[in-house]
C-alpha positions in Angstrom: 155.8 135.4 343.1 152.7 132.9 342.7 149.2 134.2 341.9 147.2 133.7 345.1 144.0 134.6 343.5 141.4 132.0 343.3 139.6 131.1 340.1 135.5 130.6 340.1 135.0 127.2 338.3 132.0 127.7 336.3 130.6 124.6 334.8 128.9 125.8 331.7 126.3 122.8 331.5 125.0 124.4 335.1 124.5 127.4 334.1 121.2 128.9 331.8 122.2 130.2 328.3 121.4 133.9 329.7 124.3 132.9 332.2 126.7 131.6 329.8 126.5 134.8 327.4 127.3 137.4 330.3 130.1 135.4 331.2 131.1 135.0 327.4 130.7 139.1 326.5 132.4 140.1 329.8 135.0 138.0 329.3 135.8 137.9 325.7 137.1 141.2 325.0 136.8 143.9 323.0 135.1 141.9 320.3 135.2 143.5 316.6 132.0 144.6 315.1 130.5 143.1 312.0 127.9 145.9 311.3 126.2 144.0 308.2 124.5 145.8 305.9 121.9 143.4 303.5 118.9 143.8 301.4 115.7 141.9 301.4 114.2 140.1 298.3 112.0 142.9 297.9 114.7 145.4 298.2 114.9 146.7 301.3 117.8 147.7 303.0 119.0 146.2 306.2 121.5 147.1 308.9 123.0 145.7 311.9 125.6 145.7 314.1 126.7 142.0 315.7 129.7 141.2 317.8 130.0 137.5 318.0 132.2 138.1 314.5 135.9 137.7 313.3 137.4 136.3 310.2 138.8 132.9 310.6 140.7 132.2 307.0 142.5 134.2 304.3 142.7 131.4 301.9 139.7 131.1 301.4 139.0 134.5 302.5 136.3 133.6 305.2 134.6 136.4 307.7 131.9 134.4 310.2 129.0 135.7 312.0 127.2 134.8 314.8 123.5 135.6 314.3 121.0 135.2 316.8 116.9 133.9 316.1 114.2 136.3 317.3 112.5 135.0 320.7 109.9 133.4 318.7 112.9 130.9 317.0 112.5 133.2 314.0 114.9 134.6 311.3 116.4 138.3 312.3 116.3 140.3 309.3 119.9 139.9 308.8 119.8 135.7 308.9 116.3 136.3 306.6 117.9 138.1 303.9 121.4 136.3 303.9 119.4 133.2 303.7 117.2 134.9 300.8 119.8 136.6 298.7 123.6 134.5 299.6 125.4 138.1 300.3 126.0 140.6 302.6 128.3 143.3 303.4 130.5 143.5 306.6 131.2 147.3 307.4 134.0 148.2 310.3 132.4 150.6 312.7 134.6 153.5 313.5 134.1 156.3 316.9 133.2 158.5 314.1 129.7 156.4 313.1 129.1 154.7 316.7 126.3 157.0 317.6 124.6 156.3 313.8 125.4 152.6 314.5 123.8 152.4 318.2 120.5 153.0 315.5 120.9 150.4 313.6 120.3 148.4 316.5 117.0 149.6 317.5 114.2 146.6 317.0 112.5 148.4 313.7 110.1 146.3 311.3 111.3 144.7 308.7 110.0 147.1 306.0 112.1 150.2 307.8 115.0 151.1 306.7 118.1 151.6 309.1 120.4 153.4 306.8 117.4 155.8 306.5 116.8 156.2 310.4 120.4 156.7 311.0 121.4 159.0 308.3 123.6 156.9 306.5 124.0 156.5 303.2 123.8 153.0 301.3 126.2 152.9 298.5 125.6 150.0 295.9 127.8 147.3 296.4 130.0 146.1 292.8 129.9 142.0 293.6 127.1 141.9 295.7 123.4 143.1 295.5 123.5 144.4 298.9 124.8 148.0 299.6 127.5 149.2 301.8 127.4 151.5 304.5 129.6 154.9 302.5 130.7 156.9 305.9 132.5 153.7 307.3 135.9 153.3 307.2 136.0 150.1 305.7 133.8 147.6 303.9 134.0 143.8 303.7 131.2 142.5 300.5 130.7 139.0 301.0 129.1 136.0 299.7 127.3 133.4 301.9 129.9 130.2 302.0 128.1 128.5 304.7 125.7 128.4 307.1 125.6 126.2 310.5 122.9 126.1 312.0 123.9 125.7 316.3 120.7 125.5 317.7 116.9 126.7 317.1 118.1 129.8 318.7 121.2 130.4 316.6 123.1 130.0 313.5 126.5 130.7 312.3 126.9 132.2 309.0 130.4 132.0 306.9 130.9 134.6 304.2 133.5 134.5 301.6 134.9 137.8 301.3 135.0 139.1 297.1 135.4 142.8 297.7 136.9 145.2 300.1 136.4 149.2 300.3 139.4 150.5 302.3 139.2 154.4 302.9 142.7 155.7 301.2 143.9 157.5 304.2 143.7 153.9 306.3 145.8 151.2 303.7 149.1 151.5 301.8 148.6 150.0 299.0 152.6 149.4 298.2 152.1 147.3 301.2 148.4 146.3 301.9 149.1 147.2 305.9 146.4 149.7 307.5 147.2 152.0 310.0 145.0 151.8 313.3 145.2 155.4 314.0 143.0 156.3 310.7 141.0 153.6 310.9 139.8 154.1 315.2 137.9 151.1 315.2 135.4 150.2 317.7 135.2 146.5 319.9 132.3 145.5 321.6 133.0 144.5 325.9 130.5 143.6 328.5 127.0 145.1 328.8 127.1 148.4 327.1 130.3 149.0 327.1 133.0 149.9 324.0 136.5 149.9 323.3 138.9 151.5 321.2 141.7 150.2 319.2 143.8 153.5 319.9 145.5 151.7 323.1 148.1 149.7 320.9 151.4 148.7 321.8 153.7 146.6 319.2 155.1 143.0 320.7 157.5 140.9 318.1 157.1 137.1 318.8 160.4 135.8 320.2 162.1 133.3 318.5 162.7 129.9 320.4 166.7 130.6 321.2 165.6 134.1 322.8 163.2 132.6 325.1 165.9 130.2 326.2 168.5 132.7 326.3 166.1 134.9 328.3 165.4 131.6 330.5 169.1 131.3 331.3 170.0 134.7 332.0 167.0 134.5 334.8 168.8 131.2 336.3 172.0 132.9 336.4 
């Protein structure tokens, strides 16, 4: 059956940055959340969530963060700390920690420790100077690999993973497969929305022969 629904053609050159942002965050969903911990040169711990985030490479193991600058174009604490210390840790947000994560998103002054405000525990990093969040189910210690200045408003930060901390009930060390039900991770939707990863199904990738066979069967 032909789908007769009409698509809106949105020319991004004609959209304001805010309009483009709304289109992207409302349709590129769910987006994984990087709950980033850093430390300032003065030793103040910072934590903030970012949903412009994903893994880009396994060899070398690279994560990417999209960090927006403040309205006056100054760096946010996360970007500044990464530039100064060359490290950061990405903690994964699960359902149990979603309210604490939202506290760390508040606009605290640079001298405020967001983990303390959220009632969370800073566990020392093993291979980097900044801490991880002890309550998080997974944490990736990263060294700054590359910073890409997209514009005066935003920077993409690539980090090379040097250490992972995965809660023992999540990962099988014989296979290195993780159990999504134990992780219970959350992702961002548009606006104030979140989505869980428990709505899950398997769909094996078919071989080319299987696809061709199915096409022949439908035409028969």
